[in-house]
C-alpha positions in Angstrom: 57.0 158.6 99.7 59.9 156.6 98.4 59.6 154.4 95.3 59.8 151.3 97.5 57.0 152.6 99.8 54.7 153.1 96.8 55.2 149.5 95.6 54.7 148.1 99.1 51.6 150.2 99.8 50.0 149.2 96.5 50.7 145.5 97.1 49.2 145.7 100.6 46.0 147.3 99.3 45.4 144.9 96.3 47.3 141.6 96.9 45.9 139.0 99.3 47.9 138.9 102.6 49.1 135.3 102.3 52.8 136.1 102.8 54.7 137.6 105.7 56.6 140.0 103.5 59.6 142.0 104.6 59.4 145.8 103.9 61.7 145.5 100.8 60.9 145.8 97.1 63.3 144.4 94.6 63.3 145.8 91.0 66.4 144.4 89.3 69.3 142.0 89.8 72.4 140.5 88.3 73.6 137.1 89.5 73.5 137.3 93.3 73.2 141.1 93.6 69.9 143.0 93.5 68.6 146.5 94.1 65.5 148.1 95.4 63.7 151.0 93.5 65.8 153.6 95.4 69.2 152.0 94.6 69.8 150.1 97.8 72.0 147.0 97.1 71.6 143.6 98.6 73.4 140.3 98.3 70.9 137.5 97.7 71.5 134.4 99.8 68.0 133.1 99.1 67.8 132.7 95.3 64.1 133.1 95.5 63.9 130.2 98.0 66.2 128.0 95.9 64.7 128.9 92.5 67.2 131.2 90.8 69.9 128.5 90.2 71.9 130.8 87.9 71.0 134.0 89.8 69.3 137.0 88.4 69.2 137.6 84.7 71.9 135.1 83.6 72.8 135.9 80.0 72.6 132.3 78.7 69.3 131.6 80.5 67.8 134.9 79.2 68.9 134.1 75.7 67.4 130.6 75.8 64.0 131.7 77.1 63.7 134.7 74.9 64.7 132.8 71.8 62.0 130.2 72.5 59.5 133.1 73.2 59.9 134.2 69.6 59.0 130.7 68.4 56.2 129.3 70.5 55.0 130.2 74.0 52.3 127.5 74.5 50.4 124.9 72.5 49.1 122.4 75.2 50.0 118.9 75.8 47.8 117.6 73.1 50.8 118.2 70.8 54.5 117.7 70.9 57.1 120.4 71.4 60.9 120.2 71.1 62.0 121.7 74.4 59.7 119.4 76.5 61.1 116.2 75.0 64.7 117.4 75.1 64.6 118.5 78.8 63.0 115.1 79.6 65.8 113.3 77.8 68.5 115.2 79.6 66.8 114.6 83.0 66.5 110.9 82.4 70.0 110.4 81.1 71.5 112.5 84.0 69.4 110.9 86.7 69.1 107.3 85.6 65.3 107.6 85.8 63.1 106.5 82.8 60.4 109.0 82.2 59.3 112.5 83.3 56.0 114.3 83.9 56.3 118.1 83.9 54.3 120.2 86.3 54.5 123.8 87.6 55.6 123.7 91.2 56.8 121.4 94.0 53.4 120.7 95.5 52.0 119.7 92.1 54.9 117.4 91.5 54.4 115.8 94.9 50.7 115.3 94.1 51.7 113.5 90.9 54.1 111.3 92.8 51.3 110.4 95.3 48.8 109.6 92.6 51.4 107.4 90.8 52.2 105.4 93.9 48.6 104.8 94.7 47.7 103.7 91.1 50.8 101.4 91.0 49.6 99.6 94.1 46.0 99.6 93.2 46.7 98.0 89.8 49.0 95.4 91.3 47.3 94.6 94.6 43.8 96.1 94.5 42.2 98.3 97.3 43.5 98.5 100.8 47.2 99.2 100.1 47.1 103.0 99.6 48.8 104.4 102.8 51.9 106.5 102.4 54.5 106.9 105.2 56.2 110.3 105.4 58.7 111.6 108.0 57.9 113.7 111.0 59.1 117.3 110.5 58.7 116.9 106.7 57.3 119.5 104.3 55.8 118.4 101.0 53.6 121.4 99.9 50.5 123.5 100.5 47.7 121.8 98.6 45.3 120.0 100.9 46.9 116.6 100.0 50.5 117.6 100.3 49.7 119.4 103.6 48.3 116.0 104.7 51.6 114.4 103.7 53.5 117.1 105.7 54.7 115.8 109.1 54.3 119.1 111.0 51.3 119.7 113.2 51.5 123.5 112.7 50.2 123.0 109.1 47.3 120.7 110.1 44.6 123.3 111.0 41.8 125.3 109.4 41.4 123.3 106.2 39.6 120.2 107.4 39.0 117.6 106.2 42.5 116.7 105.2 43.2 114.0 102.7 43.4 110.6 104.4 46.0 107.9 103.9 49.2 109.4 105.4 51.1 108.4 108.5 54.2 110.0 110.0 57.3 108.1 111.2 60.4 109.3 113.0 63.4 109.8 110.7 66.1 107.4 111.7 63.8 104.8 113.2 63.8 101.8 110.8 61.9 99.8 113.3 58.9 102.2 113.2 58.9 102.1 109.4 58.8 98.3 109.4 56.1 98.3 112.1 53.8 100.6 110.2 54.4 99.1 106.8 51.0 97.2 106.6 48.8 98.6 103.9 51.6 100.9 102.7 52.2 101.6 99.0 55.0 104.1 99.4 57.5 105.9 101.7 58.1 109.5 100.9 60.9 111.6 102.2 63.2 114.6 101.8 66.9 113.7 102.2 67.4 117.1 103.8 64.4 118.5 105.6 64.5 122.1 104.3 61.5 123.8 105.8 61.9 121.5 108.8 65.2 123.1 109.7 67.9 122.0 107.1 68.2 118.6 108.7 69.9 115.8 106.8 68.4 112.4 107.2 70.9 109.8 108.3 72.4 108.0 105.3 72.4 104.6 106.9 68.7 104.9 107.7 67.9 105.9 104.2 69.8 102.9 102.8 67.9 100.6 105.2 64.6 102.2 104.2 65.4 101.8 100.5 66.3 98.1 100.9 63.1 97.4 103.0 61.0 99.2 100.4 62.6 97.3 97.5 62.2 93.9 99.2 58.5 94.6 100.0 57.5 96.3 96.7 56.9 99.6 98.5 57.7 102.5 96.3 60.4 104.9 97.5 59.5 108.6 96.7 62.3 111.1 97.2 61.2 114.7 97.4 64.0 116.8 95.8 62.0 120.0 95.4 64.6 121.9 97.4 67.6 119.6 97.3 67.6 118.8 93.6 69.1 120.5 90.5 72.6 121.0 91.9 71.7 122.5 95.3 73.7 119.9 97.3 76.6 119.6 95.0 75.2 116.8 92.8 72.4 117.0 90.3 70.2 115.2 92.8 70.9 114.6 96.4 69.9 110.9 96.2 73.1 110.3 94.2 75.1 111.1 97.4 73.0 108.7 99.4 73.7 105.8 97.1 70.0 104.8 96.5 67.8 104.2 93.5 64.3 105.8 94.1 61.2 104.7 92.3 59.9 108.3 92.0 61.8 111.6 92.4 60.2 115.1 92.5 62.0 118.3 91.5 61.0 121.9 91.1 62.5 125.3 92.2 65.9 125.4 90.5 64.9 123.4 87.5 63.1 126.4 85.9 65.7 129.0 87.0 62.9 131.5 87.7 60.0 130.3 85.6 57.4 127.9 87.0 58.6 124.3 86.3 58.6 121.1 88.2 59.1 117.4 87.3 58.1 114.0 88.5 60.8 111.5 87.5 59.7 107.8 87.2 62.0 104.8 87.6 61.6 101.3 86.1 58.7 100.3 88.2 56.7 103.4 87.7 57.5 104.7 84.2 54.4 103.2 82.6 51.9 103.6 85.5 50.1 106.7 84.2 47.9 106.4 81.1 46.2 109.2 79.1 43.6 110.8 81.4 45.3 109.7 84.7 47.1 113.0 85.3 47.5 116.3 83.6 48.2 120.0 83.9 47.6 122.8 81.5 51.1 124.4 81.7 53.3 121.4 82.3 56.1 121.1 79.9 55.6 124.7 78.7 58.2 125.4 75.9 59.6 128.6 77.4 60.1 127.1 80.9 61.6 124.0 79.4 64.0 126.0 77.3 65.3 127.6 80.4 65.5 124.2 82.1 67.6 122.9 79.3 70.1 125.8 79.7 70.4 125.2 83.4 71.1 121.4 83.0 73.6 122.1 80.3 75.5 124.4 82.7 75.3 122.1 85.7 78.1 119.8 84.6 80.7 118.1 86.8 83.0 121.0 87.2 80.1 123.3 88.0 78.7 120.9 90.7 82.2 120.5 92.2 82.4 124.3 92.5 79.0 124.2 94.3 80.5 121.9 96.9 83.6 124.1 97.3 81.6 127.3 97.6 79.3 125.7 100.2 82.4 124.6 102.3 83.8 128.1 102.0 80.6 129.6 103.3 80.5 127.1 106.2 84.1 127.7 107.2 83.5 131.5 107.3 80.1 131.3 109.0 81.1 129.0 111.8 83.4 131.7 113.2 80.7 134.4 113.3 79.0 135.7 116.5 76.1 133.6 118.0 76.7 130.7 115.6 76.3 127.4 117.4 76.6 125.0 114.5 75.9 124.4 110.8 74.0 121.8 108.9 73.2 120.9 105.3 75.1 120.0 102.1 76.5 122.0 99.2 74.9 125.4 99.1 71.9 124.3 101.2 73.1 125.6 104.6 71.4 125.9 108.0 73.0 128.1 110.7 72.1 127.0 114.2 72.1 130.0 116.6 73.0 130.3 120.2 70.0 129.9 122.7 67.9 133.1 122.8 68.9 134.3 119.4 66.0 134.5 116.9 66.5 133.5 113.3 63.8 136.0 112.3 65.7 138.8 114.1 68.9 137.9 112.2 67.0 138.0 108.9 65.6 141.5 109.7 69.1 142.7 110.7 70.4 141.4 107.4 68.1 143.7 105.6 69.7 146.6 107.4 73.3 145.4 106.5 72.5 144.4 102.9 72.0 140.7 102.7 68.8 138.7 102.0 68.4 135.6 104.3 65.9 132.9 105.0 64.7 131.1 108.1 64.1 127.4 108.7 62.5 127.2 112.0 65.1 128.3 114.6 67.9 128.3 112.0 69.0 130.9 109.5 68.9 129.3 106.1 71.2 130.1 103.2 70.3 129.1 99.6 72.5 131.3 97.4 72.4 131.1 93.6 74.6 128.3 92.5 76.4 130.8 90.3 77.3 133.2 93.1 80.8 134.6 92.8 83.3 134.5 95.6 83.3 138.3 95.6 79.5 138.2 96.2 79.9 135.5 98.8 82.4 137.6 100.7 80.1 140.7 100.6 77.2 138.7 101.7 79.1 137.1 104.6 80.4 140.4 105.7 76.8 141.7 105.9 75.7 138.5 107.7 78.5 138.9 110.2 77.5 142.5 110.8 73.9 141.5 111.2 74.8 138.9 113.8 76.9 141.5 115.7 73.9 143.7 115.9 71.7 141.1 117.6 
């Protein structure tokens, strides 16, 4: 039995089967390159589903978290810690938002945004104005409430009753948004629907929706769990859409590999929560926040411009590959549309044979490389992707 087989068999026996795992075990990595226990090398075009913003084991990130680990690993939110406040300061100054609530993952951040929107409306207008509109084909998390907010029927099964108070609207149809605005406290959307197929929402529609929300005191929540923290070539994707959200959620890349998420509040919402309204045991953990500070320090203007350039470089190469019918996305959030009859899952499996880790997003192959990936690693990964497509 190989070392990889031992790891896989033990996992299958003792870990709940909640994931459709591929038959690969990863034991170490550097930047965008990783290895299995038997020395097989892979180029990682997934970054842990957008988490490892600086790749595997970045020296600066490792130094930041280990230094904090020698000082204080946890104390609870009954007391103040230096990394928590410093990360919040950087996020607010870089984003234009006013205050931050730290959580552990994207679904938890979106739960916080939903609660804030409903309290804002309740305190100002009373009961009966609690509905939240989300987009069809959206994905906002896997808790019962964030599944309820997710606009995909495939997720609406088994776990009844789902949380009430959500209604889905077609992205791009401003008339439907206006028609369904009665009793609505917020509109919640991803600017690029990641799990829905790497589908950018039309910028003109987003601007119209933002204006309508502003004029009717409906909060605009932008879910940047996947698009945020440099993924699209700006710190937050909403910057490229020219809007000012009332609430922004972020996760994945902000922790660089440690559980960390954030709810960012704008002018209207920064003082909605009072002590006791919302909490989480590990939110603002000093070690995770120390890593987040290092990431935000590194994601300066030059770095973000390089993200855009690398994304364009990947798209230019990918569009010439076999079976590629089109590309979507922004920065290094890339969806590859395949010719009819070609399965994205089959491409991912073929990539494992040729040495590249890939993702799916419905019918598309999805690429979320580490933002720090080198051009040499990009070239190696693209060669492996090209070979995988040839084998289909």
